[in-house]
GUTIMI-850824 format. One record per residue (C-alpha): residue number from 0; residue in three letters; y negated, z negated, x. Coordinates in Angstrom, 2 decimals, decimal comma, padded with zeros to 5 digits. Each point is the difference from the previous one (the first is absolute). Layout:
! GUTIMI-850824
{nr=NUM&rest=ala&y=Y&z=Z&x=X}
...
***
This chain:
! GUTIMI-850824
{nr=0&rest=met&y=-002,97&z=-022,55&x=-018,69}
{nr=1&rest=glu&y=-002,12&z=002,35&x=000,59}
{nr=2&rest=glu&y=-003,23&z=-001,21&x=000,61}
{nr=3&rest=thr&y=-003,77&z=002,18&x=-000,19}
{nr=4&rest=arg&y=-002,42&z=-001,54&x=002,85}
{nr=5&rest=leu&y=-002,82&z=001,43&x=001,55}
{nr=6&rest=met&y=000,55&z=-000,31&x=004,38}
{nr=7&rest=lys&y=-000,48&z=001,99&x=002,99}
{nr=8&rest=gly&y=002,83&z=002,12&x=001,22}
{nr=9&rest=asn&y=000,79&z=-002,65&x=002,82}
{nr=10&rest=glu&y=000,21&z=-002,46&x=-003,01}
{nr=11&rest=ala&y=002,04&z=001,90&x=-001,27}
{nr=12&rest=ile&y=002,74&z=000,81&x=002,67}
{nr=13&rest=ala&y=-000,05&z=-003,13&x=000,27}
{nr=14&rest=his&y=001,21&z=-000,90&x=-003,37}
{nr=15&rest=ala&y=002,06&z=002,56&x=-000,73}
{nr=16&rest=ala&y=001,82&z=-001,19&x=003,19}
{nr=17&rest=ile&y=001,04&z=-003,55&x=-001,80}
{nr=18&rest=arg&y=001,02&z=002,03&x=-003,29}
{nr=19&rest=tyr&y=002,08&z=002,20&x=001,71}
{nr=20&rest=gly&y=001,76&z=-002,72&x=001,79}
{nr=21&rest=ala&y=-000,89&z=000,37&x=003,20}
{nr=22&rest=asp&y=002,00&z=-002,50&x=002,02}
{nr=23&rest=gly&y=-003,15&z=000,30&x=002,99}
{nr=24&rest=tyr&y=-002,79&z=000,67&x=001,19}
{nr=25&rest=phe&y=-000,56&z=000,01&x=003,83}
{nr=26&rest=gly&y=-003,66&z=001,05&x=001,56}
{nr=27&rest=tyr&y=-003,73&z=-000,89&x=001,43}
{nr=28&rest=pro&y=-003,42&z=000,69&x=-001,64}
{nr=29&rest=ile&y=-002,13&z=002,70&x=001,14}
{nr=30&rest=thr&y=-002,57&z=001,58&x=-002,67}
{nr=31&rest=pro&y=000,01&z=002,19&x=-002,11}
{nr=32&rest=gln&y=003,47&z=-001,32&x=-000,69}
{nr=33&rest=ser&y=-000,28&z=-004,26&x=000,31}
{nr=34&rest=glu&y=000,09&z=-000,66&x=-003,55}
{nr=35&rest=val&y=003,15&z=001,18&x=-000,41}
{nr=36&rest=leu&y=001,50&z=-003,05&x=002,26}
{nr=37&rest=glu&y=-003,17&z=-002,63&x=-001,38}
{nr=38&rest=thr&y=001,17&z=000,66&x=-004,00}
{nr=39&rest=leu&y=003,87&z=-000,23&x=000,66}
{nr=40&rest=glu&y=-001,02&z=-003,50&x=001,82}
{nr=41&rest=glu&y=-001,70&z=-001,26&x=-003,18}
{nr=42&rest=glu&y=002,57&z=001,56&x=-002,21}
{nr=43&rest=met&y=002,46&z=-002,50&x=002,28}
{nr=44&rest=pro&y=002,88&z=001,64&x=-001,64}
{nr=45&rest=trp&y=002,84&z=-001,45&x=002,06}
{nr=46&rest=glu&y=-001,23&z=-002,64&x=-002,52}
{nr=47&rest=thr&y=001,29&z=002,44&x=-002,99}
{nr=48&rest=thr&y=002,55&z=002,44&x=001,18}
{nr=49&rest=gly&y=000,63&z=-001,41&x=003,53}
{nr=50&rest=met&y=-001,21&z=002,92&x=001,39}
{nr=51&rest=val&y=-001,53&z=-000,87&x=004,23}
{nr=52&rest=val&y=-003,72&z=001,11&x=001,29}
{nr=53&rest=leu&y=-000,58&z=000,03&x=003,12}
{nr=54&rest=gln&y=-002,98&z=000,19&x=002,25}
{nr=55&rest=ala&y=001,38&z=001,09&x=003,55}
{nr=56&rest=glu&y=-001,57&z=-000,41&x=003,13}
{nr=57&rest=ser&y=000,02&z=003,19&x=-000,06}
{nr=58&rest=glu&y=000,11&z=003,78&x=-001,10}
{nr=59&rest=ile&y=003,18&z=000,57&x=002,52}
{nr=60&rest=ala&y=000,98&z=-003,35&x=-001,32}
{nr=61&rest=ala&y=000,09&z=000,92&x=-003,84}
{nr=62&rest=ile&y=001,61&z=003,31&x=000,01}
{nr=63&rest=asn&y=003,34&z=-001,22&x=002,76}
{nr=64&rest=met&y=-000,20&z=-003,44&x=-003,45}
{nr=65&rest=val&y=000,45&z=003,59&x=-002,38}
{nr=66&rest=tyr&y=002,09&z=001,61&x=002,77}
{nr=67&rest=gly&y=002,41&z=-003,52&x=-000,43}
{nr=68&rest=gly&y=000,13&z=-000,32&x=-003,59}
{nr=69&rest=ala&y=000,35&z=003,56&x=-001,18}
{nr=70&rest=ser&y=003,51&z=-000,25&x=002,31}
{nr=71&rest=cys&y=000,74&z=-003,01&x=-002,21}
{nr=72&rest=gly&y=-000,14&z=002,13&x=-003,02}
{nr=73&rest=lys&y=-003,13&z=-001,86&x=-001,43}
{nr=74&rest=ala&y=-002,71&z=002,16&x=-000,91}
{nr=75&rest=val&y=-003,42&z=-000,79&x=002,11}
{nr=76&rest=leu&y=-003,03&z=001,84&x=000,39}
{nr=77&rest=thr&y=-003,40&z=-000,48&x=002,96}
{nr=78&rest=ser&y=-003,53&z=001,19&x=-000,32}
{nr=79&rest=ser&y=-002,64&z=000,77&x=002,02}
{nr=80&rest=ser&y=-002,74&z=002,63&x=000,95}
{nr=81&rest=ser&y=000,06&z=003,20&x=002,33}
{nr=82&rest=pro&y=000,05&z=-002,06&x=003,06}
{nr=83&rest=gly&y=001,99&z=-002,66&x=-001,01}
{nr=84&rest=val&y=002,63&z=002,65&x=-001,40}
{nr=85&rest=ser&y=000,06&z=001,70&x=003,74}
{nr=86&rest=leu&y=001,13&z=-003,60&x=001,77}
{nr=87&rest=lys&y=003,05&z=000,51&x=-002,94}
{nr=88&rest=gln&y=000,96&z=003,32&x=000,70}
{nr=89&rest=glu&y=003,17&z=-001,11&x=002,96}
{nr=90&rest=gly&y=001,23&z=-002,43&x=-003,20}
{nr=91&rest=ile&y=-000,44&z=002,36&x=-002,61}
{nr=92&rest=ser&y=002,13&z=002,86&x=002,40}
{nr=93&rest=tyr&y=002,57&z=-002,67&x=000,69}
{nr=94&rest=ile&y=000,30&z=-000,72&x=-003,90}
{nr=95&rest=ala&y=000,14&z=003,53&x=-000,37}
{nr=96&rest=ala&y=002,81&z=000,50&x=002,22}
{nr=97&rest=gly&y=001,65&z=-003,17&x=-001,36}
{nr=98&rest=glu&y=000,19&z=001,97&x=-003,53}
{nr=99&rest=leu&y=-001,86&z=-002,78&x=-001,66}
{nr=100&rest=pro&y=-001,70&z=-000,45&x=-002,83}
{nr=101&rest=ala&y=-003,87&z=-001,10&x=-000,05}
{nr=102&rest=leu&y=-003,16&z=000,25&x=-001,22}
{nr=103&rest=ile&y=-003,16&z=000,34&x=002,07}
{nr=104&rest=ile&y=-003,45&z=000,36&x=-001,47}
{nr=105&rest=asn&y=-003,13&z=000,97&x=002,53}
{nr=106&rest=val&y=-003,48&z=000,02&x=-001,43}
{nr=107&rest=met&y=-001,33&z=002,29&x=002,06}
{nr=108&rest=arg&y=-003,43&z=-000,52&x=001,86}
{nr=109&rest=gly&y=-001,98&z=002,51&x=002,47}
{nr=110&rest=gly&y=001,42&z=000,97&x=003,21}
{nr=111&rest=pro&y=000,25&z=000,37&x=002,61}
{nr=112&rest=gly&y=000,05&z=-003,47&x=001,88}
{nr=113&rest=leu&y=-000,95&z=-002,80&x=-002,40}
{nr=114&rest=gly&y=-002,51&z=002,68&x=-001,03}
{nr=115&rest=thr&y=-001,44&z=-001,48&x=-003,60}
{nr=116&rest=ile&y=000,96&z=-002,25&x=-002,47}
{nr=117&rest=gln&y=-001,09&z=003,21&x=-002,19}
{nr=118&rest=pro&y=002,48&z=001,63&x=-001,42}
{nr=119&rest=ser&y=002,22&z=003,70&x=001,04}
{nr=120&rest=gln&y=002,46&z=001,61&x=-000,71}
{nr=121&rest=ala&y=000,90&z=000,79&x=004,18}
{nr=122&rest=asp&y=003,61&z=-001,83&x=-000,44}
{nr=123&rest=tyr&y=001,11&z=003,43&x=-001,50}
{nr=124&rest=phe&y=002,24&z=001,36&x=002,89}
{nr=125&rest=gln&y=000,96&z=-003,94&x=001,63}
{nr=126&rest=ala&y=001,84&z=-000,63&x=-003,91}
{nr=127&rest=thr&y=001,52&z=003,67&x=-000,92}
{nr=128&rest=lys&y=001,12&z=001,33&x=004,02}
{nr=129&rest=gly&y=001,54&z=-003,32&x=001,40}
{nr=130&rest=gly&y=-003,11&z=-002,34&x=001,35}
{nr=131&rest=gly&y=003,22&z=-001,68&x=002,38}
{nr=132&rest=his&y=002,67&z=001,50&x=002,89}
{nr=133&rest=gly&y=002,13&z=002,14&x=-001,65}
{nr=134&rest=asp&y=000,61&z=002,22&x=-001,99}
{nr=135&rest=tyr&y=-000,04&z=-002,00&x=-002,90}
{nr=136&rest=arg&y=-002,09&z=000,61&x=-003,52}
{nr=137&rest=leu&y=-001,64&z=-002,47&x=-003,15}
{nr=138&rest=ile&y=-000,57&z=000,48&x=-003,27}
{nr=139&rest=thr&y=-003,46&z=000,54&x=-000,45}
{nr=140&rest=leu&y=-000,86&z=-001,43&x=-003,71}
{nr=141&rest=ala&y=-004,08&z=001,12&x=-000,31}
{nr=142&rest=pro&y=-001,47&z=-002,09&x=-002,84}
{nr=143&rest=ser&y=-003,56&z=001,22&x=-001,29}
{nr=144&rest=ser&y=-000,45&z=-003,06&x=-002,44}
{nr=145&rest=val&y=000,27&z=-004,28&x=-000,68}
{nr=146&rest=gln&y=003,05&z=001,06&x=-002,35}
{nr=147&rest=glu&y=001,94&z=001,91&x=002,42}
{nr=148&rest=met&y=-000,81&z=-002,91&x=002,21}
{nr=149&rest=ala&y=002,33&z=-002,10&x=-001,36}
{nr=150&rest=asp&y=002,41&z=003,06&x=-001,49}
{nr=151&rest=phe&y=000,66&z=000,72&x=003,15}
{nr=152&rest=val&y=000,72&z=-003,09&x=001,33}
{nr=153&rest=phe&y=003,22&z=000,19&x=-002,19}
{nr=154&rest=leu&y=000,90&z=003,96&x=000,58}
{nr=155&rest=gly&y=-000,83&z=-000,57&x=003,72}
{nr=156&rest=phe&y=002,62&z=-002,76&x=-000,29}
{nr=157&rest=asp&y=002,97&z=002,09&x=-001,61}
{nr=158&rest=leu&y=-000,94&z=003,17&x=001,78}
{nr=159&rest=ala&y=001,10&z=-002,21&x=003,13}
{nr=160&rest=phe&y=002,65&z=-001,23&x=-000,91}
{nr=161&rest=lys&y=001,99&z=002,70&x=-001,91}
{nr=162&rest=tyr&y=-000,55&z=001,76&x=003,30}
{nr=163&rest=arg&y=000,38&z=-002,83&x=002,68}
{nr=164&rest=thr&y=-003,66&z=000,88&x=001,72}
{nr=165&rest=pro&y=-002,92&z=-001,07&x=000,39}
{nr=166&rest=ala&y=-003,17&z=000,63&x=-002,56}
{nr=167&rest=ile&y=-003,59&z=-000,08&x=000,66}
{nr=168&rest=ile&y=-002,99&z=-000,84&x=-002,24}
{nr=169&rest=leu&y=-002,64&z=002,55&x=001,16}
{nr=170&rest=ala&y=-003,13&z=-001,34&x=-001,69}
{nr=171&rest=asp&y=-003,59&z=-000,20&x=001,48}
{nr=172&rest=gly&y=-002,67&z=-002,03&x=-000,14}
{nr=173&rest=ile&y=-000,98&z=000,93&x=-003,57}
{nr=174&rest=val&y=002,73&z=-000,46&x=-001,63}
{nr=175&rest=gly&y=001,03&z=-003,15&x=001,47}
{nr=176&rest=gln&y=-003,52&z=-001,43&x=-000,87}
{nr=177&rest=met&y=-001,29&z=001,22&x=-003,21}
{nr=178&rest=met&y=000,13&z=-001,68&x=-003,40}
{nr=179&rest=glu&y=002,04&z=001,69&x=-002,71}
{nr=180&rest=lys&y=002,21&z=-001,08&x=-003,18}
{nr=181&rest=val&y=004,14&z=000,09&x=001,10}
{nr=182&rest=val&y=002,75&z=-001,09&x=-002,05}
{nr=183&rest=leu&y=002,70&z=-002,01&x=001,98}
{nr=184&rest=pro&y=002,99&z=000,37&x=-000,64}
{nr=185&rest=glu&y=002,48&z=-002,86&x=-001,48}
{nr=186&rest=gln&y=001,19&z=-002,14&x=002,69}
{nr=187&rest=arg&y=003,20&z=000,95&x=001,10}
{nr=188&rest=pro&y=002,71&z=-002,92&x=001,40}
{nr=189&rest=arg&y=000,47&z=-000,12&x=003,92}
{nr=190&rest=arg&y=003,43&z=001,16&x=000,62}
{nr=191&rest=thr&y=002,85&z=-002,32&x=000,63}
{nr=192&rest=asn&y=002,32&z=-000,16&x=003,20}
{nr=193&rest=glu&y=002,81&z=001,71&x=-001,96}
{nr=194&rest=glu&y=-002,78&z=002,61&x=-001,15}
{nr=195&rest=ile&y=-000,74&z=000,75&x=003,20}
{nr=196&rest=ala&y=004,04&z=-000,14&x=001,19}
{nr=197&rest=arg&y=000,30&z=002,80&x=-002,60}
{nr=198&rest=gln&y=-003,71&z=001,95&x=000,45}
{nr=199&rest=cys&y=000,63&z=000,02&x=003,71}
{nr=200&rest=pro&y=003,06&z=-000,26&x=001,47}
{nr=201&rest=trp&y=-000,76&z=001,49&x=003,17}
{nr=202&rest=ala&y=-002,58&z=-003,95&x=000,29}
{nr=203&rest=val&y=-000,03&z=-002,41&x=002,58}
{nr=204&rest=thr&y=000,99&z=-002,84&x=-001,91}
{nr=205&rest=gly&y=002,86&z=-001,54&x=001,76}
{nr=206&rest=lys&y=003,74&z=001,01&x=000,43}
{nr=207&rest=pro&y=001,86&z=-001,04&x=-003,81}
{nr=208&rest=ser&y=003,77&z=000,73&x=001,12}
{nr=209&rest=phe&y=001,19&z=003,29&x=-002,34}
{nr=210&rest=arg&y=-002,11&z=001,72&x=003,14}
{nr=211&rest=gly&y=-000,95&z=000,67&x=003,10}
{nr=212&rest=arg&y=-003,74&z=-000,97&x=001,83}
{nr=213&rest=asn&y=-002,85&z=001,84&x=-000,91}
{nr=214&rest=val&y=-002,10&z=001,15&x=002,80}
{nr=215&rest=val&y=-003,43&z=000,69&x=-000,25}
{nr=216&rest=thr&y=-001,45&z=002,01&x=002,97}
{nr=217&rest=thr&y=-002,08&z=003,39&x=001,50}
{nr=218&rest=leu&y=001,68&z=-000,05&x=003,56}
{nr=219&rest=glu&y=002,35&z=003,14&x=000,34}
{nr=220&rest=leu&y=000,58&z=000,35&x=003,58}
{nr=221&rest=glu&y=002,71&z=003,41&x=-000,61}
{nr=222&rest=pro&y=-002,11&z=003,14&x=-000,48}
{nr=223&rest=ala&y=002,93&z=001,57&x=-001,81}
{nr=224&rest=ala&y=-000,13&z=-003,03&x=-002,57}
{nr=225&rest=met&y=-004,05&z=-000,26&x=000,06}
{nr=226&rest=glu&y=000,07&z=003,51&x=-001,10}
{nr=227&rest=val&y=002,38&z=-000,55&x=-002,95}
{nr=228&rest=ile&y=-002,33&z=-003,20&x=-001,02}
{nr=229&rest=asn&y=-003,08&z=002,06&x=000,22}
{nr=230&rest=asn&y=001,36&z=003,02&x=-002,20}
{nr=231&rest=arg&y=000,71&z=-002,59&x=-002,52}
{nr=232&rest=leu&y=-002,74&z=-000,99&x=000,07}
{nr=233&rest=gln&y=-001,35&z=003,67&x=-000,16}
{nr=234&rest=glu&y=002,34&z=001,29&x=-003,39}
{nr=235&rest=lys&y=-001,78&z=-003,53&x=-001,66}
{nr=236&rest=tyr&y=-003,27&z=000,99&x=000,41}
{nr=237&rest=arg&y=000,98&z=003,63&x=-000,99}
{nr=238&rest=leu&y=001,44&z=-001,75&x=-003,80}
{nr=239&rest=ile&y=-003,62&z=-001,64&x=000,04}
{nr=240&rest=glu&y=-001,80&z=003,12&x=000,47}
{nr=241&rest=glu&y=002,46&z=001,16&x=-003,03}
{nr=242&rest=asn&y=-000,70&z=-002,15&x=-002,47}
{nr=243&rest=glu&y=-003,05&z=-002,63&x=000,75}
{nr=244&rest=val&y=-002,53&z=002,67&x=-000,44}
{nr=245&rest=arg&y=-003,16&z=-001,31&x=-002,22}
{nr=246&rest=phe&y=-003,10&z=001,69&x=-000,38}
{nr=247&rest=ser&y=-002,55&z=000,20&x=-002,43}
{nr=248&rest=thr&y=-002,29&z=002,81&x=-001,40}
{nr=249&rest=tyr&y=-003,34&z=000,26&x=-002,11}
{nr=250&rest=asp&y=-001,02&z=002,85&x=-001,62}
{nr=251&rest=ile&y=002,35&z=002,60&x=002,65}
{nr=252&rest=glu&y=000,69&z=002,08&x=-003,26}
{nr=253&rest=asp&y=-002,16&z=002,56&x=000,33}
{nr=254&rest=ala&y=-002,22&z=-000,55&x=003,48}
{nr=255&rest=asp&y=-001,22&z=002,05&x=002,17}
{nr=256&rest=tyr&y=-000,13&z=-002,09&x=002,82}
{nr=257&rest=leu&y=002,18&z=-003,30&x=000,99}
{nr=258&rest=leu&y=-002,18&z=-003,64&x=001,12}
{nr=259&rest=val&y=003,07&z=-001,90&x=001,92}
{nr=260&rest=ala&y=-000,39&z=-003,75&x=000,48}
{nr=261&rest=phe&y=001,47&z=-003,71&x=-000,25}
{nr=262&rest=gly&y=-000,91&z=-002,94&x=-000,91}
{nr=263&rest=ser&y=-003,34&z=-001,76&x=-000,68}
{nr=264&rest=ile&y=-001,69&z=003,86&x=001,15}
{nr=265&rest=ala&y=002,14&z=001,85&x=-002,33}
{nr=266&rest=arg&y=-001,52&z=-001,93&x=-003,27}
{nr=267&rest=ile&y=-003,22&z=001,56&x=001,46}
{nr=268&rest=cys&y=001,43&z=003,31&x=000,35}
{nr=269&rest=gln&y=001,14&z=000,03&x=-003,27}
{nr=270&rest=lys&y=-003,76&z=-000,93&x=-001,33}
{nr=271&rest=ala&y=-001,19&z=002,88&x=002,37}
{nr=272&rest=val&y=002,67&z=002,08&x=-001,80}
{nr=273&rest=glu&y=-001,62&z=-000,92&x=-003,54}
{nr=274&rest=val&y=-003,64&z=000,55&x=000,86}
{nr=275&rest=ala&y=001,73&z=003,97&x=001,55}
{nr=276&rest=arg&y=000,86&z=000,36&x=-003,05}
{nr=277&rest=ser&y=-002,85&z=-000,71&x=-001,77}
{nr=278&rest=gln&y=-001,81&z=002,59&x=001,85}
{nr=279&rest=gly&y=002,90&z=002,53&x=-000,90}
{nr=280&rest=val&y=002,00&z=000,11&x=003,59}
{nr=281&rest=lys&y=003,53&z=-001,02&x=-000,30}
{nr=282&rest=leu&y=000,71&z=-002,31&x=001,89}
{nr=283&rest=gly&y=003,64&z=-001,99&x=-000,38}
{nr=284&rest=ile&y=001,27&z=-002,74&x=002,86}
{nr=285&rest=leu&y=003,31&z=-001,12&x=001,10}
{nr=286&rest=arg&y=000,37&z=-003,78&x=001,22}
{nr=287&rest=pro&y=003,39&z=-000,36&x=001,57}
{nr=288&rest=ile&y=001,33&z=-003,40&x=-000,57}
{nr=289&rest=thr&y=002,60&z=-000,16&x=002,84}
{nr=290&rest=leu&y=-002,05&z=001,07&x=002,93}
{nr=291&rest=trp&y=003,83&z=000,39&x=001,58}
{nr=292&rest=pro&y=001,70&z=000,92&x=-001,36}
{nr=293&rest=phe&y=-002,57&z=002,62&x=-001,04}
{nr=294&rest=pro&y=-000,79&z=002,64&x=-002,63}
{nr=295&rest=ser&y=001,00&z=003,23&x=002,30}
{nr=296&rest=ala&y=001,24&z=001,51&x=-002,96}
{nr=297&rest=glu&y=-002,16&z=-000,65&x=-002,53}
{nr=298&rest=ile&y=-002,76&z=000,88&x=002,11}
{nr=299&rest=glu&y=001,85&z=003,37&x=001,57}
{nr=300&rest=arg&y=000,63&z=000,89&x=-004,13}
{nr=301&rest=ile&y=-004,15&z=-000,70&x=-001,27}
{nr=302&rest=ser&y=-000,96&z=002,01&x=003,87}
{nr=303&rest=ala&y=001,49&z=003,03&x=-001,99}
{nr=304&rest=his&y=-002,79&z=000,16&x=-002,50}
{nr=305&rest=val&y=-003,43&z=-001,92&x=001,13}
{nr=306&rest=lys&y=-002,59&z=001,73&x=002,69}
{nr=307&rest=gly&y=-000,19&z=-002,61&x=002,54}
{nr=308&rest=ile&y=000,57&z=-003,78&x=000,53}
{nr=309&rest=leu&y=-002,24&z=-003,13&x=000,98}
{nr=310&rest=val&y=001,33&z=-002,94&x=001,33}
{nr=311&rest=val&y=-001,76&z=-002,77&x=-000,67}
{nr=312&rest=glu&y=000,25&z=-003,22&x=002,09}
{nr=313&rest=leu&y=-001,43&z=-003,10&x=001,87}
{nr=314&rest=asn&y=001,11&z=001,25&x=003,64}
{nr=315&rest=ala&y=-000,70&z=002,95&x=002,69}
{nr=316&rest=gly&y=003,16&z=002,17&x=-001,85}
{nr=317&rest=gln&y=003,71&z=-001,21&x=000,24}
{nr=318&rest=met&y=001,39&z=000,89&x=-003,82}
{nr=319&rest=ile&y=-001,63&z=002,92&x=000,52}
{nr=320&rest=glu&y=002,59&z=001,24&x=002,05}
{nr=321&rest=asp&y=002,88&z=-000,76&x=-002,41}
{nr=322&rest=val&y=-001,60&z=002,35&x=-002,25}
{nr=323&rest=arg&y=-000,83&z=002,33&x=002,40}
{nr=324&rest=met&y=003,33&z=000,22&x=000,44}
{nr=325&rest=ala&y=001,35&z=-000,01&x=-003,71}
{nr=326&rest=cys&y=-002,67&z=003,05&x=-001,07}
{nr=327&rest=his&y=001,52&z=002,16&x=003,60}
{nr=328&rest=asp&y=-003,78&z=001,11&x=000,40}
{nr=329&rest=ser&y=000,24&z=002,30&x=-002,63}
{nr=330&rest=ile&y=-003,11&z=-001,49&x=-001,41}
{nr=331&rest=pro&y=-002,98&z=-002,02&x=001,37}
{nr=332&rest=val&y=-000,19&z=-003,19&x=000,71}
{nr=333&rest=tyr&y=-002,54&z=-002,10&x=000,99}
{nr=334&rest=his&y=-000,87&z=-003,68&x=000,35}
{nr=335&rest=tyr&y=-002,69&z=-002,61&x=-000,52}
{nr=336&rest=gly&y=000,33&z=-003,23&x=001,13}
{nr=337&rest=arg&y=-002,70&z=-002,69&x=000,89}
{nr=338&rest=leu&y=000,53&z=-002,62&x=002,19}
{nr=339&rest=gly&y=-000,99&z=-003,79&x=001,05}
{nr=340&rest=gly&y=000,25&z=-001,43&x=-003,27}
{nr=341&rest=ile&y=-002,26&z=001,80&x=-001,67}
{nr=342&rest=val&y=001,35&z=001,66&x=-003,32}
{nr=343&rest=pro&y=-001,14&z=002,76&x=-001,55}
{nr=344&rest=asn&y=-001,37&z=000,48&x=-003,57}
{nr=345&rest=pro&y=001,70&z=002,89&x=-002,40}
{nr=346&rest=gln&y=-003,29&z=002,81&x=000,44}
{nr=347&rest=glu&y=000,70&z=-000,39&x=003,94}
{nr=348&rest=val&y=003,35&z=000,97&x=-000,79}
{nr=349&rest=leu&y=-001,30&z=002,55&x=-002,20}
{nr=350&rest=asp&y=-002,14&z=000,88&x=003,27}
{nr=351&rest=ala&y=002,25&z=000,23&x=001,85}
{nr=352&rest=phe&y=001,87&z=002,44&x=-002,10}
{nr=353&rest=phe&y=-002,61&z=002,71&x=-000,68}
{nr=354&rest=asp&y=-000,50&z=-000,27&x=003,97}
{nr=355&rest=arg&y=003,76&z=001,00&x=000,64}
{nr=356&rest=phe&y=000,20&z=002,95&x=-002,85}
{nr=357&rest=pro&y=-003,45&z=000,78&x=-001,23}
{nr=358&rest=glu&y=001,23&z=002,85&x=-001,91}
{nr=359&rest=ala&y=001,17&z=-002,44&x=-002,24}
{nr=360&rest=asn&y=-003,66&z=-000,84&x=-001,05}
{nr=361&rest=ser&y=-001,37&z=003,40&x=-000,68}
***
């Protein structure tokens, strides 16, 4: 049955993974996402659902355990924060090339390097452009609430299995650490081996007498054959772009100007919009929920009706590139961001907006 609880975003991920019927979690602690692993260890799902929970010896080991589990058609996930996810990139590229479903969680902290344990959104490029080697993409979900942290575990797994590709939940440290009411979904049973065989006929589950061997590999030495594989992946990505774009809007119907923000900063921007509206300034906001596939078509549509866009991020300017491409340089697009783990308040966002668009305050 559904259950309403007060918990952190990281804790919500752990509870949602158990309730999804996940088969395994492989991870390694790093602030600000350590509560994912800690909550799983506290809940001990191996005694209730049979879910495997393992603290690996390193991030590299963890992602390769995910690679192995996903090859068997299992619903497996891992979580980390920015430096740890960087260590996982080679394995993520292998999982994408092997066309395997898996869920990756990144609760971002400030960088580059070890940086700070405070929140950031500076891993946007890494997640949306393919942080490892080769031509691949990740379905990238950006939650802005604790409820979405839980919901996106289910959505991320479902999309990963639908398209046989890894998905990533790209959260920032604010969403991972803040506490809110969350409605946890009903417990799903883990799939049986027979159900996995039906859902994932490609999986490495042992060779029955009625079919040949299943092999998962990412190595192809013949250039022409490798091009065929790459073209198949690109066709899959085009299909995802056609069908899986998600976003939300607020007060855009009559907006003269637009804010674009994701994750926790979108919530701050919504308050800035409310303050602006109280002052007679027609400001709206678009929040990308899928950072990839990006809502380019919707931003292009809105750009025909507004005078300018301010992109607000906890980084030096990353998503702004996708917004500018969507607008085709038809209107001014500016950036406002804070670095080092500093989070702006709504008035600071509004001040930045009026600094870029002083005519809006006249």
